[in-house]
N, C-alpha and C positions, 0 to 999 in steps of 0.2 A: 865238526860242529855244523849244524844246519844253518845256512845263510839264506835270507829272503829279504828282498826289497819290497816293502809294502807300498801299495797304491793308495796314497792318502786321499785321492779324489774319488775313489771307488765307493759305491754304496754298499759293497760287501764288507761286513764287519772284519776286524783284524783277525779274530780267532778263526773265522771261516777261511780267510786267505791262507793262514798258517796250516790249517787242516788240509786244505786242497793241495798245498805245496808238498806236505809230507806224504800224502796219499799218492801223488804223482811220482814222487821219488821212489816210493815202494814199488809202484807199478813198473818203473823202469829198471828195477833191481839194483838201484844205486844204494839203497838201504836193504841189506840182506836179512834173511831169516835169522832170528835170535840175536841180531845186533842190538846193542844197548843204545837207547836214545839219551840225549842230554837231560839232566834233571830239569825240573820246571824252573828253578831259580837260575841255574846257569844259562838256560836258553833265553829266559826273560831278560837277563842282564846283557847277553850277547846281542839280542835283537832290539834292546831298548824299549821293551813293552812290559806290561804288568804280568805278574805271576798268574793272575786270574785268567788272562787271555790265553796263556800257554795251557793252563789247566783245562779250559773249555775245549781247546783244540784236541788235547790228548783224550779227553772224555769222549768226544765224538769218534775219534779213531778207535778207541776201545769198544764203543758201542757197535761199530761196524766190523769188528774183528780184525783190524789191521795191526793192533799192538795189544800187549797185555802188561799188567802191573804185577811185579813181584814184591811182596812186603819187605821193607828194609833193604831192597836191592835197587829198584828203579823200574824203568819202562823198556820193554823189549819188542822187537818186530816179530810178529807171528809168521809162520810159513805161509807163503802166498802162491796159490795155483793160478798160472797164467793161461789165457786162451791160446789155443794152438795157432801157429802162424798160418795166415790165410783165411782164418775164420772171419766171416763177414757179419756185421750186425744186422738185425732185422730192419733197422731204419734204412740202411743202405739198400737192402733188397726191395723194400717197399717203394723207395724213391725211384729205383730203376724200373719198377713195374707200373708206376703211375701212368695211366693212359693219357695220351696226348689228344687234347680236344681241339678239333678243327673249328675255327671261327667262320661262320657264314653270315652274309648280309641278311639273309632271310632263311629260316629253318622251318620247313613244314612238317615237323615231327608230330606224331599222333598221341603222345603220352603226357601232354601238358594242358593246363587250363589257364584262363585269364587271371593274372595275378593282381591286376589293378582294382578289380571289383570284388575281391575276397572280403567277407564281412569282418574285417579286422577289429573294428571298434566294438561291435556287438559281442563277438566271441570273447574278446579280452575282458569286457565288463562282466560277462557271465562267469568266466573262469575266476576272476578276482573275487567276485561275490561268493562263489562256491568255496574257494580256499579259505576265506575269512569266516564263513557262516556254517558250512555244511561238511567240509572235507574230513573233519575230525571224526565224523560218524563212520566213515568208510576207510579210514587210514590203515586199519589192520585186517580188512576182510575184502575178498573179491570172489564172486561166483565164477566158477570155472567155465560156465557157458556165457558169461557176460552179465553186466548190470541189468537186473530184471526190468527196471523202469524204462531203460533204453530199448530193451527187447519189446516192451509194450508199445513204445512209440513206433518202432519199426513195423510191428504188426498192423497198427493203424494206417501207416503210410502204404504198406503193401496192399491192403484192402482198398484204399481210396484210389491209388494211382495205378495198381497193376492187377486188380481184380483177384487177388489171392486171399483166401480165407485161411488163416492159420492162428496159432497161439504163441505167446512168448516162450512157452515151454518147448517149442519146436525149433527155436532159433539158437544158433551158436555164433558168437562174435569172435573175430580174430583179426590179427594185424596183416591184412593183405591176402590176396587169393592164393599166394604160394603156401602160406600157413594152412589155409583151409583145405587146399588140395592134399597136403601132407596128412591131415586128419582123415580125409576121405579114403586115402590109400590104406590107412590102418583099419578103418571101418569096413571097407569093402574087400580088402585082402590083396596082397601083392600077387596072388595067382590070377587076378583078373586082367583082361586085356582092355586098355582104355583107348578109345578112338577119339581123335581130334581132327578138326576141319583143316583142309589144305586147298588153297592158301588159308592161313589162319594165324593165330597167336601161338607161334611154335615154342614159345617159352614154356607153355603148359606141357607140350610133348616132352621137353627135356626134363621138366620136374618129375613127371611120371617115371621116366627112366631112371633118374638120379635117386629116386626113393625106392628103387628095386622092383617096380611094376613093369609090365609090358605095355607098349604103346604102338598104335597104328594110325596112319593118316587116312582120312576119308575125303574123297573129292566132292565137289558141289555141282549141282545143275541149277537151272533157273528157279527152282522151287525151294532150294535149300540143300541140306546135306543129302547125299545120294545113298539111299538104303541098299542099292545093289552092290555097293562096295564094302558093306559091313563085315563080311567074312565071319571070323570067330570073335568079333568084338563083344565084350560083356557090358561095358559102360561107355556111353557116347557123351562127349563134352561139346556142346553146341552153343551158338550165339544166335538164336532164332529171331529175335526182335530186330536185330541190325547186325548182320554177319560181319565179323572183322576178318579181312579188310574190305570184302567185296560189296558190303552194304545190302546184301540180299535180305528181304523179309520172308521168312519161311511161311509158305502158304498154309491155310487152315487144313487143306487136304493132307499136306505133308506132315503137319503136326499130328494129325490123327494117326497117320501111318507110323510115325515114330512112337507114339503112345502104345499102339497095338503091338509093335515090336517089343517094347518093354514089358507088356503084359504077358507075353508068351512064355517067359522064362523067369524063374524066381531070382536068378542072378543078374538079370538085366536092369540097369538104371540109366536115367538120363540126367546129366548135369546141365542145367539151364543157366548159362552165364549171361546175365542181363546187364552187362557192364555200362551201357550209356542210354538205357531206355527212357531216362527222364526227358530226353531232348528229341522231340518229334515235331516237325515244323509244318507239316501238311497232312490232311486227312485225319481220321479218327485214331486215337491211341491204339496200339497193337497190344491185345491182352497177352499176359504171360502164359506160357505153356503150362506152368504149374496150376493156373486157374482152371485148366481143362482136365487135369489129372484126377481121375476118379478112383484109382487103385493105389495111390501113394507111391509112385515110382519115379517121381521127378524130384531131384535135389536142386533147389533154387539158390543161386549165388548172386550177390550184388555188393556194392561198396559205395563209399562216399568219395571215391577218387575223382570222378568226373563232375559230380554235383558240387563238391567243395574243393578238395585238393588231394593229389596222389600222396603227398608226404604225410597226410593225416594218418595213413595206414589203418583205416577202419573199414573192415569188411564184415559180411555176415552171410550165413547160409541157413536155409530152412530145410531141416532134415525130415524124411519120412519117419513115421512112428517107430518102425522096426529098427532103423539105424540110430534113432535118438536113444532108444532103450539100450542098444548095444554100447553107445557112447557112455551112458551113465554107468553101465555095468563094468566096462573094461578100461575106460580112459578118464575117469573122474580125477585122476591124479594130475592131469594137465592143468596148468594155470592159464586163465585168459591172458592173451599176449598184448592186449590193448591197455595202456595206462588208465587207471581208474579216473583220474582227473579229466582225461579226454572223454571217457564215456559219460561222466556226469555233465560235462559241458555240452556235448552234442544232444544229450537227452533234454536238457533245459532249452537248448536252442530250438529243438523240434517242438517241444510242448508249448513254447511261447508263441508259436506261429511264425517266428523269424525265418525258419528253414524254408517254409512254403513261400514266403515273400522273396527270399533269395533265389529260389528256383525259378519263380516267375520272372524276376529281373534278368536272370542269366539266359532264360529262353529267348527273351526279346533281344538281348545283347548278341547272343550267338546267331540268331536268325538274321539280324542286321549285318553281322560280319559275313555270314555265308552269302547273303544276297549281294553284298557289295563286291565280294571276290568273284562271284559268278558273273556279275555284270561287267567286270573288267575283262574277263575272258571273252565274253560275248562281243565286246566292243574292241577287241584286240585283233591284230592281223593273224592270230592263231585260230580264230573262231571257226573258220571254214573247215579246219582239219582236225577238230577235236569234238568229242562227245562227253558230256558231263553225266555221271552215273552215281546213284546212291546218295543224292543230296537231300532227300526228304527227312532224314533223321540222323542223329548222332553228330559227332564233332569232327568228322572227316568225310570227304567224298572223293570220287575218282575222276580222272580225266583219261579218256581213251584217245590215243593219237593215231591218225591215219598217216603212216609213213613206213618206208622200208628200212629205216635206220633201226639197229638193234636197241632194245630197251635199255640195256646196261650202258650203251653209248649215249643215249638221251639223258640218263641220270648223270653221267660224267660231264656232259656238256653243261648241264645246269650247275653242277658243282664248280666248274671252271669260271663261271661268272658270279659265283657267290651264293647260289641258291641250292639248298639241300632238299631233295625230294627222294622218295622211295619208289622203286618199281615194284609192282605186285609180285614179281618173281622172288623178291627178297623175303617173302612170307611163305616160301615153299622150301622143303628140305633139300631139293635139288634144283636150285634156281635156273641152271642152264637147260634143264630138260622139261620145265613146266611153263605153262602160261605163255604161249607164243604171242598173245595179244599185247599191244603196247599200251599198258595201263599204268598210270602214276597215281599214288596214294597221297592225298594232301590233308594234313591236319592243320586246322586254322584257328582253333579256339584261343590260343595264347598270343596271337598276332594282332596288330592294329592296322587300320586302313592305310596308313603311310607305308607299312611293310608290304601290303598287297600291291600298292601303286608301284613300289620299287621292284617287286618280284615279277610282275607282268612285263615291265620294260626289259628286265634282265632275261626273262624266258623268251621274249620276242627276239632278243639278240642272240640267244643260244640256239633256239630251234627254228626261227623264222625261215631261214633259207632251206631247211630240210623238210618242211611241211607243205 
């Protein structure tokens, strides 16, 4: 007979407690295959519960295949296949692989934005209004290149802010640069060699390789990417308006050289990654290379990651006509990877003028942050031994340190006092063999003035005696 002591204080119903108990007994092989269970009435009488409670438990066990009912005979345990000894659950594996996050007092990472000044209330109101009034029109349909009206707004933005004349029909929307790069590999072909900057955003290098293409790193000089190192590269992926991480602005002469390189061969293309071009704090705006392109050989990529938030996962690219036609012909089965509600919300955000207001506010905010942090460095005991580089644009800048101490050691010293910084060698494939200069990369957009105050004091403590 099955014996169970019910927990009368539990929120779990009695039938579920009985079901769980019998299931566990079967798992332990204490109830064996084809063994007969007590009748509903006998078990109800034994446990002092209702027949309906027993019946509910038996029904659930039958639904899950633990027992079966034989007419005029009763209930029997079905054969049960057990997991092999030593087999580990996926949950256990995931828990063990969970990365350990180190806590820092100040973290100068480059992939975050200011979270306090995100337009929460404006966007939430727009999204709520769309859900109530408009979403029903779009709930069953999505254009595989993205919501047309959003592509219209992006077209207007590119013309006004980046000097790019294009059409909504040339734009593809996708969830992040990784997704767009995967599409480009399909469009351009895995037989192509993709060149990426070094030092640079080496995640792109790994994406090209992981999707089956060939990739090569290209060095830099003071004017931008170095054409003498191109070799057999077919497609070059560059950040000309604000190179990551060195902050170099590619000169107009070098841009023309790059375009001429692309024009020489039908297979040559330039991917212009304009990742943080919205933020320039001195001088005139730097026009996009796409705006100079007269032969339609530049693929322009950008996103809302820096201007709004990286977690929004909203990116876009402007394709040359030939590639756009190829996309329509061969890859129209792809579905746009950005949720429709997100596209509708951002389209209305841009159309209302709120996006432009937000950009203007953030430019002032980020400029003030940058100026304050630089002033702290200039007034610190570190000032005589550092040089600040690439601060005119973007949401990170560099400090070059005059010291004989190894760069990796400087980074470790900072970590020991609670400050996370990245050496520029960390953006190279072979960090130990590249970039002998002692250059630190500082992303500041997500931090506050109190963080900067603390960081400078800690860095003086970590580096002061070595500089």
